[in-house]
C-alpha positions as CSV (number, residue, x, y, z in Angstrom):
1,M,18.5,-85.0,73.0
2,E,21.2,-83.1,71.1
3,N,20.1,-81.0,68.1
4,A,21.3,-82.2,64.7
5,M,21.3,-78.5,63.7
6,F,19.8,-75.2,64.8
7,C,18.6,-72.5,62.5
8,Y,15.9,-69.9,63.0
9,Q,16.9,-67.2,60.5
10,C,13.7,-67.4,58.3
11,Q,10.0,-66.8,59.1
12,E,9.0,-70.4,58.5
13,T,11.4,-71.9,61.0
14,A,9.8,-74.9,62.7
15,G,7.3,-74.0,65.4
16,C,8.4,-70.4,65.2
17,S,11.3,-71.5,67.4
18,G,14.0,-73.2,65.3
19,C,14.7,-76.1,63.0
20,T,16.7,-78.8,64.8
21,K,16.6,-81.8,62.5
22,I,16.2,-80.5,59.0
23,G,15.3,-77.1,57.7
24,V,11.8,-76.2,56.7
25,C,13.5,-74.8,53.6
26,G,14.8,-78.3,52.9
27,K,18.4,-77.9,53.9
28,K,20.0,-80.9,55.7
29,A,21.7,-80.7,59.1
30,E,25.1,-81.1,57.4
31,V,24.5,-78.1,55.2
32,S,23.2,-76.0,58.1
33,N,26.2,-76.8,60.3
34,I,28.8,-76.2,57.6
35,Q,27.1,-72.8,56.9
36,D,27.6,-72.0,60.6
37,L,31.3,-72.8,60.2
38,L,31.5,-70.7,57.1
39,R,30.1,-67.8,59.0
40,Y,32.5,-68.5,61.8
41,V,35.7,-68.4,59.7
42,T,34.3,-65.3,57.8
43,I,34.1,-63.5,61.2
44,G,37.8,-64.6,61.5
45,L,38.6,-63.2,58.1
46,S,37.0,-59.9,59.2
47,E,39.2,-59.8,62.3
48,V,42.3,-60.1,60.1
49,T,41.2,-57.5,57.6
50,M,40.4,-55.0,60.4
51,A,43.8,-55.7,62.0
52,L,45.4,-55.0,58.6
53,R,43.6,-51.7,58.3
54,Q,44.6,-50.8,61.8
55,E,48.2,-51.1,60.6
56,G,47.4,-48.8,57.7
57,K,47.5,-51.5,55.1
58,V,45.1,-51.8,52.1
59,V,42.7,-54.7,51.9
60,D,42.1,-55.8,48.3
61,A,38.5,-55.5,47.0
62,A,38.7,-59.2,46.2
63,V,39.0,-60.0,49.9
64,N,35.9,-57.8,50.6
65,H,34.1,-59.8,47.9
66,V,34.9,-63.0,49.8
67,V,33.3,-61.7,53.0
68,S,30.1,-60.6,51.2
69,S,29.9,-63.7,49.0
70,N,30.3,-66.0,52.0
71,L,27.5,-64.3,53.9
72,F,25.3,-64.4,50.8
73,T,25.9,-68.1,50.4
74,T,24.4,-68.7,53.9
75,I,21.1,-66.8,53.2
76,T,18.0,-68.9,53.3
77,N,17.3,-70.9,50.1
78,A,20.5,-69.8,48.4
79,N,22.9,-72.8,48.6
80,F,22.2,-76.4,49.6
81,D,25.5,-77.9,48.4
82,D,27.6,-78.8,51.4
83,A,30.6,-79.7,49.2
84,V,30.6,-76.2,47.8
85,I,30.2,-74.6,51.2
86,S,33.0,-76.7,52.6
87,A,35.2,-75.5,49.8
88,C,34.4,-71.9,50.7
89,V,35.3,-72.7,54.3
90,K,38.7,-74.1,53.2
91,E,39.4,-71.1,50.9
92,T,38.5,-68.7,53.7
93,M,40.8,-70.5,56.2
94,A,43.7,-70.3,53.7
95,L,43.0,-66.6,53.1
96,N,43.0,-66.0,56.9
97,K,46.4,-67.7,57.2
98,N,47.9,-65.8,54.3
99,L,46.6,-62.4,55.4
100,A,47.5,-62.9,59.0
101,A,51.1,-63.6,57.9
102,Q,51.2,-60.0,56.5
103,L,50.5,-58.5,60.0
104,S,53.6,-56.8,61.4
105,E,52.3,-56.6,64.9
106,I,50.9,-59.1,67.4
107,H,47.1,-58.9,67.4
108,N,44.8,-60.8,69.7
109,L,43.1,-62.8,66.9
110,S,40.4,-65.2,68.0
111,D,40.1,-68.8,67.2
112,A,37.7,-67.8,64.3
113,A,40.7,-66.2,62.6
114,T,43.4,-68.8,63.4
115,W,41.5,-72.1,63.3
116,Q,42.8,-74.4,60.6
117,S,41.8,-77.8,59.3
118,N,41.6,-79.7,56.1
119,S,39.9,-82.7,57.6
120,H,36.2,-83.1,56.8
121,E,35.7,-84.8,60.2
122,E,37.3,-82.0,62.1
123,M,35.3,-79.4,60.2
124,A,32.1,-81.3,60.9
125,E,32.9,-81.4,64.7
126,K,34.0,-77.8,64.8
127,A,30.7,-76.8,63.0
128,K,28.7,-78.2,65.9
129,T,30.3,-75.9,68.4
130,V,30.1,-72.5,66.6
131,G,26.5,-72.2,65.7
132,V,23.8,-69.9,66.9
133,L,23.4,-71.6,70.3
134,A,27.1,-71.1,71.1
135,T,25.9,-67.8,72.6
136,T,24.2,-68.8,75.7
137,N,22.7,-65.5,76.8
138,E,19.3,-65.2,75.1
139,D,19.3,-61.5,74.7
140,I,22.9,-61.2,73.5
141,R,22.2,-64.1,71.1
142,S,19.0,-62.4,69.8
143,L,20.8,-59.1,69.1
144,R,23.8,-60.8,67.5
145,E,21.5,-62.8,65.2
146,L,19.4,-59.7,64.3
147,I,22.6,-57.9,63.4
148,V,24.2,-60.7,61.4
149,Y,21.0,-61.3,59.4
150,G,21.0,-57.6,58.6
151,L,24.6,-57.9,57.5
152,K,23.6,-60.8,55.3
153,G,21.1,-58.6,53.6
154,I,23.7,-55.9,53.1
155,A,26.1,-58.5,51.7
156,A,23.5,-59.5,49.1
157,Y,23.1,-55.9,47.9
158,L,26.9,-55.4,47.8
159,K,27.3,-58.5,45.7
160,H,24.8,-57.4,43.1
161,A,26.5,-53.9,43.0
162,N,30.0,-55.4,42.7
163,V,29.1,-57.5,39.7
164,L,28.1,-54.3,37.9
165,G,31.5,-52.7,38.8
166,F,30.3,-50.6,41.8
167,E,32.3,-50.6,45.0
168,K,31.7,-48.8,48.3
169,E,34.5,-49.8,50.6
170,E,33.1,-48.0,53.6
171,I,30.2,-50.4,53.6
172,D,32.6,-53.4,53.3
173,I,34.6,-52.0,56.2
174,F,31.4,-51.6,58.3
175,L,30.4,-55.2,57.4
176,Q,33.7,-56.6,58.6
177,E,33.9,-54.4,61.7
178,A,30.3,-55.4,62.7
179,L,31.2,-59.1,62.2
180,T,34.1,-58.7,64.6
181,K,31.9,-56.9,67.1
182,I,29.2,-59.6,67.3
183,H,31.9,-62.0,68.2
184,D,33.1,-59.8,71.0
185,D,31.8,-61.0,74.4
186,R,32.6,-57.7,76.0
187,L,29.8,-55.9,74.2
188,S,26.8,-55.1,76.3
189,V,23.1,-55.3,75.3
190,D,23.0,-51.5,74.9
191,E,26.1,-51.5,72.7
192,L,24.6,-54.3,70.5
193,I,21.4,-52.3,70.2
194,A,23.4,-49.3,69.0
195,L,25.2,-51.6,66.5
196,T,21.8,-52.8,65.3
197,M,20.7,-49.2,64.5
198,E,24.1,-48.6,62.7
199,T,23.4,-51.8,60.7
200,G,20.2,-50.2,59.5
201,K,22.0,-47.0,58.5
202,F,24.5,-49.0,56.4
203,G,21.5,-51.0,55.0
204,V,20.2,-47.7,53.5
205,A,23.7,-47.0,52.1
206,G,23.9,-50.6,50.6
207,M,20.5,-50.1,48.9
208,A,21.6,-46.7,47.6
209,V,24.8,-48.1,46.0
210,L,22.9,-51.0,44.4
211,N,20.2,-48.6,43.1
212,E,23.0,-46.5,41.6
213,A,24.6,-49.6,40.0
214,N,21.3,-50.8,38.5
215,T,20.1,-47.4,37.2
216,T,23.5,-46.3,35.9
217,T,23.9,-49.6,34.1
218,Y,20.3,-50.3,32.9
219,G,18.5,-46.9,33.2
220,D,15.8,-45.8,35.5
221,P,12.8,-48.2,35.7
222,E,9.8,-47.2,33.6
223,I,6.2,-47.9,34.1
224,T,5.8,-51.1,32.1
225,K,3.1,-53.6,31.2
226,V,4.5,-57.2,31.5
227,D,2.9,-60.1,29.7
228,I,2.2,-63.1,31.9
229,G,1.2,-65.5,29.1
230,V,3.5,-67.6,26.9
231,G,4.7,-67.8,23.3
232,D,5.1,-70.8,21.0
233,K,8.9,-71.0,21.2
234,P,11.1,-72.9,23.7
235,G,11.9,-70.9,26.7
236,I,14.5,-70.3,29.4
237,L,13.2,-69.2,32.8
238,I,15.4,-67.0,35.0
239,S,14.8,-66.5,38.7
240,G,16.5,-64.8,41.6
241,H,17.8,-61.2,41.6
242,D,21.0,-60.8,39.6
243,L,20.5,-58.4,36.7
244,K,24.0,-59.0,35.3
245,D,23.3,-62.7,34.9
246,L,20.1,-61.8,33.0
247,E,22.0,-59.4,30.7
248,M,24.5,-62.1,29.8
249,L,21.8,-64.6,29.2
250,L,19.9,-62.2,26.9
251,Q,23.0,-61.5,24.9
252,Q,23.8,-65.1,24.4
253,T,20.2,-66.2,23.5
254,E,19.7,-63.4,20.9
255,N,18.7,-64.9,17.5
256,Q,18.8,-68.4,19.0
257,G,15.1,-69.1,18.6
258,V,14.6,-69.2,22.4
259,D,12.5,-66.9,24.5
260,V,13.5,-65.7,27.9
261,Y,11.0,-65.4,30.8
262,T,11.4,-64.0,34.3
263,H,10.2,-65.7,37.5
264,S,9.4,-64.3,40.9
265,E,11.9,-61.5,42.0
266,M,13.3,-61.2,38.5
267,L,10.0,-59.7,37.3
268,P,11.2,-56.1,37.8
269,A,13.9,-56.6,35.2
270,H,11.2,-55.8,32.6
271,Y,11.0,-52.3,34.0
272,Y,14.6,-51.4,33.0
273,P,15.0,-49.7,29.6
274,A,18.2,-51.5,28.7
275,F,16.4,-54.9,28.6
276,K,13.6,-53.7,26.4
277,K,15.7,-54.0,23.2
278,Y,15.7,-57.8,23.5
279,K,12.7,-58.9,21.5
280,H,13.0,-62.5,22.9
281,F,12.6,-61.1,26.4
282,V,8.9,-61.9,26.4
283,G,7.3,-61.8,29.8
284,N,7.0,-63.2,33.4
285,Y,6.0,-66.8,34.1
286,G,4.4,-67.8,37.4
287,N,4.4,-66.3,40.8
288,A,6.5,-66.1,43.9
289,W,9.4,-68.5,44.7
290,W,7.5,-71.0,46.7
291,K,5.4,-72.2,43.8
292,Q,8.4,-73.5,42.0
293,K,7.5,-77.2,42.1
294,E,4.4,-76.7,40.0
295,E,5.6,-73.9,37.8
296,F,9.0,-75.2,37.0
297,E,7.4,-78.5,36.0
298,S,4.9,-76.8,33.6
299,F,7.5,-74.4,32.2
300,N,9.1,-77.4,30.3
301,G,12.4,-75.6,29.6
302,P,15.6,-75.0,31.7
303,I,15.6,-72.7,34.7
304,L,18.5,-70.5,35.8
305,M,18.7,-69.7,39.5
306,T,20.9,-66.7,40.0
307,T,20.6,-66.2,43.8
308,N,18.6,-67.4,46.7
309,C,15.0,-68.6,46.6
310,I,15.6,-72.2,45.5
311,V,13.1,-74.8,46.6
312,P,14.6,-78.3,46.5
313,P,13.7,-79.5,43.0
314,K,11.7,-82.6,42.1
315,D,13.5,-85.3,40.2
316,S,11.2,-84.7,37.2
317,Y,12.8,-81.4,36.4
318,K,16.0,-81.4,38.4
319,D,18.1,-81.9,35.3
320,R,16.6,-78.6,34.0
321,I,17.8,-76.5,37.0
322,Y,21.0,-74.5,36.7
323,T,22.6,-72.4,39.4
324,T,25.1,-69.6,39.3
325,G,26.8,-67.2,41.7
326,A,26.0,-67.8,45.4
327,A,23.2,-70.3,44.5
328,G,23.8,-74.0,44.5
329,F,22.0,-77.4,44.8
330,P,23.6,-80.9,44.8
331,G,23.2,-82.6,41.4
332,C,22.3,-79.4,39.5
333,T,24.7,-77.9,37.0
334,H,26.5,-74.8,38.3
335,I,27.5,-72.1,35.8
336,A,30.9,-70.7,36.9
337,G,31.9,-67.1,36.8
338,G,32.9,-64.6,39.5
339,I,32.8,-60.8,39.7
340,G,33.9,-59.3,36.4
341,E,34.0,-62.7,34.6
342,A,31.9,-63.8,31.6
343,K,29.6,-66.7,32.1
344,D,28.9,-69.4,29.5
345,F,25.2,-70.3,29.2
346,S,25.6,-72.4,26.1
347,A,24.6,-75.6,27.9
348,I,21.3,-74.0,29.0
349,I,20.6,-72.7,25.5
350,K,21.3,-76.1,24.0
351,Q,18.9,-77.8,26.4
352,A,16.2,-75.2,25.8
353,K,16.2,-75.8,22.1
354,G,15.2,-79.4,22.6
355,C,12.4,-78.6,25.0
356,A,8.7,-77.9,24.4
357,A,7.4,-74.4,24.7
358,P,6.1,-73.5,28.2
359,K,2.7,-74.6,29.2
360,Q,0.3,-71.6,29.6
361,I,-0.8,-71.2,33.2
362,E,-2.4,-67.7,33.0
363,T,-3.0,-64.9,30.6
364,G,-3.0,-61.1,30.7
365,S,-0.5,-58.6,32.0
366,I,0.7,-56.9,35.1
367,V,2.0,-53.3,35.5
368,G,5.1,-52.3,37.5
369,G,8.0,-50.0,37.4
370,F,6.9,-47.5,40.0
371,A,10.4,-46.8,41.4
372,Y,11.4,-43.5,42.9
373,N,11.8,-41.5,39.7
374,Q,8.5,-42.7,38.2
375,V,6.5,-41.9,41.3
376,I,8.2,-38.5,41.7
377,A,7.3,-37.8,38.0
378,L,3.7,-38.3,39.2
379,A,4.2,-36.2,42.3
380,D,1.9,-33.4,41.4
381,K,-0.8,-35.9,40.6
382,V,-0.3,-37.8,43.8
383,V,-0.1,-34.7,45.9
384,A,-3.3,-33.3,44.3
385,A,-5.1,-36.6,44.9
386,V,-4.0,-36.5,48.6
387,K,-5.1,-32.9,49.0
388,S,-8.4,-33.5,47.4
389,G,-9.0,-36.6,49.6
390,A,-9.1,-39.0,46.6
391,I,-6.1,-40.7,48.2
392,K,-6.5,-41.0,52.0
393,K,-3.6,-43.3,52.8
394,F,-0.7,-45.3,51.4
395,V,0.0,-48.8,52.7
396,V,3.6,-50.1,52.3
397,M,3.2,-53.8,51.8
398,A,6.8,-54.6,50.8
399,G,8.7,-57.8,51.6
400,C,8.6,-61.5,51.0
401,D,6.0,-64.1,50.2
402,G,6.0,-67.7,51.5
403,R,4.1,-70.9,51.5
404,M,2.3,-70.7,54.9
405,K,-1.5,-70.6,54.7
406,S,-1.4,-67.5,57.0
407,R,0.0,-65.5,54.2
408,D,-3.4,-65.5,52.6
409,Y,-3.9,-62.6,55.0
410,Y,-2.0,-60.2,52.7
411,A,-4.3,-60.9,49.7
412,E,-7.4,-60.5,51.8
413,F,-6.0,-57.4,53.5
414,A,-5.3,-55.8,50.0
415,K,-8.9,-56.6,48.9
416,A,-10.3,-55.2,52.1
417,L,-8.5,-51.9,51.9
418,P,-10.7,-48.8,51.3
419,Q,-10.9,-47.7,47.7
420,D,-9.1,-44.5,48.5
421,T,-5.9,-46.4,49.5
422,V,-2.8,-47.0,47.4
423,I,-0.4,-49.9,48.0
424,L,3.3,-49.3,47.7
425,T,5.2,-52.6,47.3
426,A,8.6,-54.2,46.5
427,G,9.7,-57.8,46.8
428,C,7.8,-61.0,46.0
429,A,5.2,-60.2,48.6
430,K,3.4,-58.4,45.7
431,Y,2.4,-61.7,44.2
432,R,-0.3,-61.9,46.8
433,Y,-2.1,-58.9,45.3
434,N,-0.5,-57.7,42.1
435,K,-2.9,-59.7,39.9
436,L,-6.0,-58.6,41.7
437,E,-8.4,-56.2,40.0
438,L,-7.9,-53.3,42.5
439,G,-8.4,-50.5,40.0
440,D,-6.9,-47.0,40.1
441,I,-7.5,-43.6,41.6
442,G,-7.6,-40.9,39.0
443,G,-5.3,-42.9,36.7
444,I,-2.9,-43.8,39.6
445,P,-2.9,-47.6,40.0
446,R,-3.8,-48.8,43.4
447,V,-0.7,-51.1,43.4
448,L,2.6,-49.3,42.8
449,D,5.3,-51.9,42.4
450,A,8.8,-50.5,42.9
451,G,10.6,-53.7,42.1
452,Q,12.7,-56.3,44.0
453,C,13.1,-56.4,47.7
454,N,16.3,-54.3,47.5
455,D,14.2,-51.7,45.7
456,S,12.5,-50.9,49.0
457,Y,15.0,-48.1,48.9
458,S,12.7,-46.4,46.4
459,L,9.8,-46.7,48.9
460,A,11.9,-44.9,51.5
461,L,12.8,-42.2,49.0
462,I,9.2,-41.7,48.1
463,A,8.2,-41.3,51.7
464,L,11.0,-38.8,52.3
465,K,10.0,-36.8,49.2
466,L,6.3,-36.8,50.3
467,K,7.5,-35.6,53.7
468,E,9.3,-32.7,52.0
469,V,6.4,-31.9,49.6
470,F,3.9,-31.7,52.5
471,G,6.4,-29.7,54.7
472,L,6.3,-32.2,57.5
473,D,9.0,-32.4,60.3
474,D,8.4,-36.1,61.0
475,I,8.1,-38.9,58.5
476,N,5.6,-40.6,60.8
477,D,3.1,-37.7,60.2
478,L,2.6,-38.9,56.6
479,P,-0.6,-40.8,55.8
480,I,1.5,-44.1,55.4
481,I,0.8,-47.4,57.0
482,Y,3.6,-50.1,57.1
483,N,2.3,-53.6,57.0
484,I,5.3,-55.7,55.9
485,A,5.6,-59.4,55.2
486,W,9.0,-60.9,55.9
487,Y,10.7,-64.2,55.1
488,E,14.4,-64.0,55.1
489,Q,17.5,-61.9,55.8
490,K,17.1,-59.2,53.0
491,A,13.7,-58.4,54.6
492,V,15.5,-58.0,57.9
493,I,17.8,-55.3,56.6
494,V,14.8,-53.5,55.0
495,L,13.2,-53.4,58.4
496,L,16.4,-52.1,60.1
497,A,16.9,-49.5,57.3
498,L,13.4,-48.2,57.8
499,L,14.0,-48.0,61.6
500,S,17.2,-46.1,61.0
501,L,15.2,-43.5,58.9
502,G,13.0,-43.0,61.9
503,V,9.9,-44.9,60.7
504,K,7.8,-46.1,63.5
505,N,4.7,-48.3,64.0
506,I,5.7,-51.0,61.5
507,H,3.6,-54.1,61.5
508,L,5.5,-57.3,60.7
509,G,4.0,-60.6,59.8
510,P,2.8,-63.2,59.4
511,T,4.8,-63.9,62.7
512,L,7.4,-62.0,64.5
513,P,11.0,-63.4,64.0
514,A,11.8,-66.3,66.2
515,F,15.3,-64.9,66.8
516,L,13.9,-61.9,68.7
517,S,14.0,-62.6,72.5
518,P,11.2,-61.1,74.6
519,T,13.6,-58.4,75.9
520,V,14.5,-57.4,72.3
521,V,10.9,-57.4,71.3
522,D,10.1,-55.2,74.2
523,V,12.9,-52.7,73.1
524,L,11.5,-52.6,69.5
525,V,7.9,-52.1,70.8
526,K,8.8,-49.3,73.2
527,N,11.3,-47.5,70.9
528,F,9.7,-48.0,67.5
529,G,6.2,-49.3,68.0
530,I,6.9,-52.6,66.2
531,A,3.9,-54.9,66.2
532,G,2.6,-58.1,64.7
533,I,-0.5,-58.6,62.7
534,G,-4.0,-59.6,63.7
535,T,-6.9,-60.7,61.6
536,V,-7.8,-58.7,58.4
537,E,-10.9,-57.3,60.1
538,E,-9.0,-56.2,63.2
539,D,-6.2,-54.6,61.3
540,I,-8.4,-52.7,58.9
541,K,-10.3,-51.3,61.9
542,L,-7.0,-50.5,63.6
543,F,-5.4,-48.7,60.6
544,F,-8.5,-46.9,59.3
545,A,-10.4,-46.2,62.5
546,E,-10.4,-42.5,61.9
547,Q,-11.8,-42.9,58.4
548,S,-14.8,-44.9,59.6
549,A,-15.4,-42.7,62.7
């Protein structure tokens, strides 16, 4: 029986093998297929831009933005609106045609660059032939997908940096060159493995430019206590990752009698000094993305989704969901505005004023803001604690959360860690343990939250600084364990970035990616010591055997 779709880019893919009828995330076959077509014509656009550069011509930044935006649109849980994605396909085809007309030489452009159609039926039929399974060799397919998922993660970081006015064309060029290479049937497995490592290197560069954009614009994150209760005013909840959207929302809601709360990956916004001047920016509501259906219901007010992490909404609150940027869902109001453009959030503010205040679901506070600069400021204290034996090990538990029962492992693992262990985290995986009473070591909290998933860059810098402080030649000689939870493509680029920095023996869970073929898994195991997770008891024994010996 022919598959209606095929997608295995997220950790929760059906049967850990692939969604073939409807996505576990909720996306329909039509959406999945048109996303495949968008990826295909974006590869074609990259072929054209690289051909133009080969002729010595300049590619406008706006074209680079189209490539990164298209890839971002296809990330898991970002956009479920097939009409919007179809429009992106048509715009990209038109751009391909216009740019190709500027070429002065004959280039061997593929069908991805030259295919044209305005017919919905033709687009739907074409989409069925250009998806993941169009690559028949399992190992080539596995490496192509590993690379492209890493590129999607880089594209997300670039998009966030671009909206803050930061560009890094060499990363855009790599992105486009890599897209053309994964479409090249002449590349061998070894060449694709090399490209995978290069993707990790540019992942580090992408994280660096976003870190520069965020900290230059909003200041270095500070250690901050964030309220998780609620006030008595109507509220607007903002989720996703885009700090520029938050800034515009805070500016427009000032003195409007409406409070603004963060949700999930937007929590780290509270750590930036620039946002602390807004008195109506009052706290964080709820937990990780997958609890939306209960938490959005109880919030009562409107919710702004700025990027990925949308769970298909219930009808009871669907009219309170707004999307912007690469995010989208059919029937939800989309707030327009591209890079460098102002966005009008007046409709959200108006609706919020007529809503009840959020229902309280918890009380207290959580502490975060342990990005690179803050941890380095504590370096002497940390080093002294390590040298005295007060801190025996650090455990990097960055990454993503998800709805699978197996993810309870991470909460239980955190609770089972020896008391002389400190957790370094970034991403929404932290919601499994950031509200546990894990205490501190000599005033150093046992959970150090660096921020969003892209702030894993801070964790890499911290590791490199500790390597320098302790005078080590190899980053793997540090007392650091890597036990990372993954869900989607930004976690993939974090993994590849760590591998490019030489980090080995990373444990990845709750399952290994379905898109890794046995051969590719074997390469990762032999070269980097990549492994899955076991039970909490098994892994505690594995990681801390020498401490209990």
